Backbone as CSV, one residue per row, in Angstrom:
resi,resn,N_x,N_y,N_z,CA_x,CA_y,CA_z,C_x,C_y,C_z
1,MET,20.314,257.899,30.718,21.497,257.970,30.176,22.226,258.541,29.194
2,THR,22.428,259.380,29.104,22.886,260.447,29.436,23.363,260.457,30.011
3,PHE,23.173,260.112,31.882,24.178,260.563,32.794,25.267,259.525,32.701
4,LYS,24.372,258.416,32.237,25.678,257.434,32.262,27.114,257.331,31.154
5,PHE,26.308,257.968,30.180,27.234,258.085,29.640,28.592,259.024,29.550
6,ILE,28.159,260.137,30.303,28.798,261.154,30.814,30.254,260.110,32.182
7,ARG,29.175,259.875,32.811,30.492,258.738,33.324,31.352,258.028,32.443
8,ILE,31.093,257.605,31.712,31.994,256.206,30.627,33.027,257.636,30.180
9,ASN,32.638,258.438,30.213,33.454,259.206,28.803,34.086,259.959,29.694
10,ARG,34.030,260.500,31.463,34.492,261.655,32.026,36.643,261.289,32.243
11,SER,36.449,260.265,31.704,38.290,259.672,31.890,38.812,260.211,30.408
12,ILE,38.045,260.453,29.304,38.358,261.224,28.058,38.064,262.448,28.378
13,PHE,37.025,262.887,28.766,36.498,264.524,27.855,36.016,265.079,29.688
14,LEU,36.306,266.095,29.846,36.141,266.937,31.056,34.431,266.445,31.118
15,VAL,34.128,266.983,32.342,32.877,266.857,32.880,32.066,268.016,32.380
16,LYS,32.526,269.112,32.767,31.954,270.170,31.949,31.898,270.569,30.683
17,LYS,32.426,269.809,29.398,32.223,270.098,28.415,31.300,268.872,27.785
18,ILE,31.167,268.177,27.951,30.467,267.076,28.433,28.741,267.753,28.373
19,CYS,28.782,268.096,29.728,27.543,268.395,30.325,27.212,269.834,29.322
20,ARG,28.028,270.283,28.952,27.583,271.742,27.605,27.042,271.302,26.445
21,THR,28.157,270.379,26.109,27.736,269.833,24.969,25.905,268.785,24.909
22,LEU,25.079,268.600,26.150,24.664,267.625,26.357,24.248,268.316,26.474
23,LYS,23.307,269.255,27.338,22.753,270.485,27.466,22.001,269.784,29.084
24,VAL,23.113,269.433,29.805,22.688,268.826,30.956,23.210,269.560,31.979
25,SER,22.990,269.945,33.433,24.167,271.019,34.684,25.186,269.527,35.402
26,ARG,25.841,270.476,35.109,26.658,269.356,36.442,26.152,269.301,37.555
27,SER,25.821,269.703,38.045,25.161,269.541,39.249,24.514,268.384,39.516
28,GLY,23.451,268.806,38.703,22.524,267.031,38.346,23.040,265.882,38.264
29,PHE,24.774,266.597,37.277,25.200,264.393,37.138,25.816,264.203,38.826
30,TYR,26.488,265.070,39.299,26.873,264.828,40.230,26.470,264.432,41.045
31,SER,25.031,264.804,41.666,23.690,264.571,41.796,23.128,263.249,42.038
32,TRP,23.027,262.435,40.075,22.647,261.254,40.072,23.795,260.447,40.547
33,LEU,25.027,260.670,40.176,26.176,260.056,40.612,26.275,259.630,42.371
34,SER,25.551,260.560,43.298,25.620,260.617,44.522,24.315,259.395,45.059
35,ARG,23.242,259.359,44.522,22.552,258.662,44.488,22.527,257.610,44.216
36,PRO,20.937,256.727,45.628,21.589,255.546,45.516,20.593,254.936,44.042
37,GLU,20.846,253.409,44.114,20.108,252.542,42.709,18.711,252.459,43.555
38,SER,17.859,252.903,42.093,16.095,252.926,42.756,16.180,251.167,42.898
39,LYS,14.558,251.337,44.056,14.126,249.892,43.987,13.749,249.387,42.361
40,ARG,13.052,249.738,42.240,12.929,249.242,40.379,14.198,248.310,39.560
41,SER,14.765,249.529,39.914,16.073,249.043,39.412,17.087,248.102,39.849
42,ILE,17.297,247.860,40.720,17.314,246.432,41.664,16.819,245.497,41.394
43,ASP,15.160,245.270,41.321,14.837,244.644,40.888,14.777,244.183,39.224
44,ASN,14.696,245.124,38.411,14.866,244.741,37.064,16.157,243.903,37.086
45,LYS,17.278,243.991,37.915,18.250,243.518,37.220,17.920,242.072,37.743
46,MET,17.329,241.732,39.204,17.070,240.292,40.022,15.600,239.715,38.712
47,LEU,15.239,240.167,38.412,14.025,240.139,37.724,14.892,239.071,35.595
48,LYS,15.848,240.473,35.732,16.621,239.716,34.595,17.816,238.726,34.639
49,SER,17.887,238.641,35.315,18.704,236.993,36.237,18.043,236.670,35.978
50,ARG,16.926,235.881,36.789,16.152,235.126,36.934,15.341,234.568,35.582
51,ILE,15.190,235.357,34.323,14.499,235.819,33.280,15.473,234.548,32.477
52,ARG,16.712,235.066,32.468,17.621,234.368,32.393,18.214,232.741,31.954
53,GLU,17.781,232.417,33.552,18.586,231.190,34.295,17.237,230.715,34.084
54,LEU,15.670,231.129,33.824,15.062,229.695,33.215,14.954,229.526,31.955
55,TYR,15.757,230.741,31.364,15.539,230.072,29.838,16.163,229.599,29.418
56,PHE,17.179,229.431,30.270,18.646,227.993,30.218,17.801,227.275,30.585
57,GLU,17.378,226.795,31.805,16.786,225.316,32.416,15.915,225.072,31.831
58,HIS,15.102,225.747,30.282,14.374,225.412,29.194,14.935,225.134,27.972
59,GLY,16.575,225.412,28.132,16.785,224.388,26.451,16.904,225.942,25.719
60,GLN,15.865,227.123,26.331,16.312,227.913,25.137,15.217,227.391,24.267
61,MET,14.464,227.291,24.723,12.896,226.674,24.562,11.855,227.096,24.621
62,ALA,12.002,228.593,25.315,10.389,228.453,26.896,10.384,230.111,25.863
63,GLY,9.822,230.753,25.771,9.221,231.843,25.137,8.209,232.595,26.682
64,SER,7.918,234.357,26.374,7.924,235.260,27.390,6.284,233.857,28.477
65,PRO,5.505,233.573,28.030,4.009,232.931,28.509,4.793,232.021,29.629
66,MET,6.093,231.164,28.879,6.605,230.080,30.230,6.937,230.358,31.101
67,ILE,7.981,231.701,31.030,8.519,231.994,32.029,7.529,232.700,32.491
68,THR,6.840,233.574,32.240,6.021,234.482,32.919,5.620,233.229,33.928
69,ALA,5.099,232.078,33.643,4.086,230.821,34.696,4.942,230.712,35.665
70,ASP,6.499,230.557,35.194,7.424,229.789,36.503,7.886,230.861,37.051
71,LEU,8.122,232.415,36.563,7.985,233.427,37.773,6.715,233.791,38.896
72,GLN,5.755,233.934,38.092,4.778,234.010,39.238,4.511,232.847,39.847
73,ALA,4.935,231.347,39.642,4.926,230.708,40.772,5.745,230.557,41.914
74,GLU,6.625,231.606,42.237,7.294,231.925,42.405,7.116,233.315,43.428
75,GLU,7.078,233.310,44.597,6.427,234.602,45.928,7.116,235.982,44.998
76,ARG,8.159,235.578,45.117,8.943,236.921,44.386,8.629,237.897,43.361
77,PHE,8.339,237.222,42.431,7.792,237.787,41.046,6.578,237.293,41.359
78,SER,5.984,237.091,42.089,4.269,236.723,41.586,2.897,237.708,40.595
79,LYS,3.495,239.140,40.759,2.798,240.013,40.235,3.423,240.354,39.168
80,VAL,4.382,239.744,38.286,4.989,240.161,37.173,4.441,239.778,35.617
81,SER,3.902,240.663,34.897,3.406,240.400,33.425,3.652,240.038,32.758
82,ARG,2.846,239.076,31.746,3.517,238.789,30.549,4.398,239.497,29.523
83,THR,3.953,240.687,29.166,4.331,241.823,28.861,5.473,242.495,28.668
84,ARG,6.082,243.008,30.590,7.149,243.110,30.957,8.184,241.758,30.909
85,VAL,8.130,240.926,31.135,8.521,239.427,31.031,9.029,239.638,29.239
86,ALA,8.367,239.331,28.074,8.310,240.019,26.871,9.501,240.885,26.456
87,ARG,9.023,242.128,27.329,10.120,243.127,26.791,11.357,242.900,27.127
88,LYS,11.590,242.562,28.684,12.447,242.350,29.135,13.692,241.579,28.315
89,MET,12.942,240.148,28.358,13.681,239.524,27.241,14.233,239.547,25.622
90,LYS,13.957,240.666,24.945,13.350,241.577,23.568,14.769,242.258,24.064
91,ASP,14.522,242.948,25.769,16.195,243.659,25.523,17.555,242.897,25.998
92,MET,17.224,241.445,26.226,18.453,240.373,26.217,18.538,240.297,25.267
93,GLY,17.889,239.759,23.768,17.626,239.097,23.029,17.862,237.828,23.090
94,LEU,16.443,237.279,24.217,16.791,236.045,24.442,15.375,235.781,23.364
95,GLN,15.191,234.599,22.669,13.779,234.308,21.771,14.029,232.541,21.683
96,CYS,12.682,232.996,21.953,12.591,230.939,21.783,12.728,230.132,20.454
97,LYS,14.048,229.038,20.634,13.799,228.470,19.557,12.760,227.489,18.503
98,THR,12.400,227.707,17.593,11.330,227.041,17.022,11.869,225.026,16.489
99,VAL,10.905,224.346,15.922,11.295,223.521,15.749,10.584,222.886,14.913
100,ARG,10.868,223.135,13.902,9.532,222.361,12.556,9.147,221.233,12.888
101,LYS,8.130,220.999,13.322,7.673,219.621,12.881,7.693,218.606,11.612
102,PHE,8.466,217.310,11.849,8.786,216.882,10.497,7.326,216.077,9.738
103,VAL,7.704,216.794,8.476,6.274,216.260,8.116,6.395,215.053,6.666
104,VAL,5.797,214.158,6.630,6.157,213.084,5.180,5.138,213.442,3.950
105,THR,6.265,213.584,3.368,5.780,214.252,1.663,5.619,213.277,0.910
106,THR,5.938,212.138,1.283,6.034,210.750,0.197,4.988,209.794,0.163
107,ASP,4.255,210.160,-0.713,2.884,208.864,-0.707,3.206,207.506,-1.411
108,SER,3.327,206.191,-0.414,3.733,204.911,-0.542,3.420,204.465,-1.285
109,SER,1.682,204.614,-0.939,0.540,203.293,-1.540,0.385,203.534,-2.334
110,HIS,0.873,203.738,-3.353,0.275,203.895,-4.501,1.467,202.734,-5.538
111,ASN,0.223,202.440,-6.466,1.329,201.335,-7.465,1.880,201.748,-8.760
112,GLU,2.254,202.783,-8.666,3.022,203.438,-9.825,4.250,203.453,-10.214
113,PRO,5.397,202.973,-10.878,6.211,202.548,-10.797,7.226,204.393,-10.213
114,ALA,8.373,203.908,-9.595,9.020,205.414,-8.907,9.048,206.147,-9.893
115,ALA,9.754,205.902,-11.024,9.949,206.726,-12.187,9.227,206.270,-13.706
116,PRO,9.255,207.280,-14.245,9.341,205.870,-16.195,10.850,205.738,-16.769
117,ASN,10.910,204.767,-17.485,12.304,204.672,-17.725,11.973,205.577,-19.575
118,LEU,12.768,206.569,-19.357,12.073,207.431,-20.638,13.460,207.244,-21.351
119,LEU,14.536,206.470,-21.744,15.842,205.546,-22.081,15.720,204.592,-22.258
120,ASN,15.194,203.644,-21.687,15.135,202.475,-21.708,16.329,201.524,-21.982
121,CYS,17.078,202.277,-20.651,18.531,201.769,-20.598,18.677,200.628,-19.539
122,HIS,19.221,199.326,-20.604,19.031,198.603,-18.800,20.628,198.151,-18.334
123,PHE,21.243,198.437,-17.676,22.579,198.483,-17.123,22.347,196.700,-17.035
124,LYS,24.445,196.650,-17.182,24.828,194.782,-16.733,26.048,195.634,-15.392
125,TYR,25.927,194.624,-14.643,26.752,194.455,-14.019,27.576,193.597,-13.369
126,PRO,28.862,194.025,-13.897,29.824,192.436,-14.445,29.894,191.502,-13.170
127,ASP,30.634,191.882,-12.250,31.078,191.261,-11.043,30.890,192.709,-9.405
128,ARG,30.314,191.884,-8.561,29.157,192.580,-7.310,30.553,193.045,-6.350
129,THR,31.570,192.279,-6.174,32.651,191.542,-5.821,33.545,192.705,-5.796
130,ARG,33.781,193.042,-6.231,35.148,194.172,-6.649,34.489,195.593,-6.810
131,PHE,35.354,196.148,-5.911,34.853,197.688,-6.037,35.858,198.294,-7.677
132,GLY,35.193,199.613,-7.739,35.591,200.611,-8.447,35.478,200.342,-9.978
133,GLN,34.796,199.049,-10.493,34.469,198.715,-11.578,33.363,199.485,-11.995
134,GLN,33.625,199.705,-13.589,32.259,201.105,-14.242,31.119,199.806,-14.729
135,ILE,30.426,200.324,-14.678,28.933,200.383,-15.245,29.180,200.304,-16.269
136,SER,28.333,199.187,-16.715,28.556,199.400,-18.715,26.821,199.384,-19.067
137,ARG,26.920,200.234,-20.298,25.290,200.138,-20.431,25.522,199.335,-21.957
138,THR,24.062,198.470,-21.913,23.991,197.588,-23.455,22.735,197.935,-24.346
């Protein structure tokens, strides 16, 4: 992480000053630059891209257990664990969308009136064919 910061900001500041401020050696930074990318890093990039593909294939409705099962079905990712997939999904900001089940809260099987007529109002509708006419109370 420190070396990445130095690589990004070396066009703005001197490498010597950044290394001194962050208390790392310049030789360590330059040897890090010349090192090839690690196998684990390459695997993580491939895993992240495959997780993103599966996540959008499932319409953003898949969590880590479902994605792990899909990955384990593939030979390349057969040994990936659910916790690793969950960690990568969290790092990428991928979260399963939840849809709440529709619950009926109305009980229509009763003989009670809809609401009591507390004001005892009876409305008269003069002409139902014309729009914009006001309803008068009797």
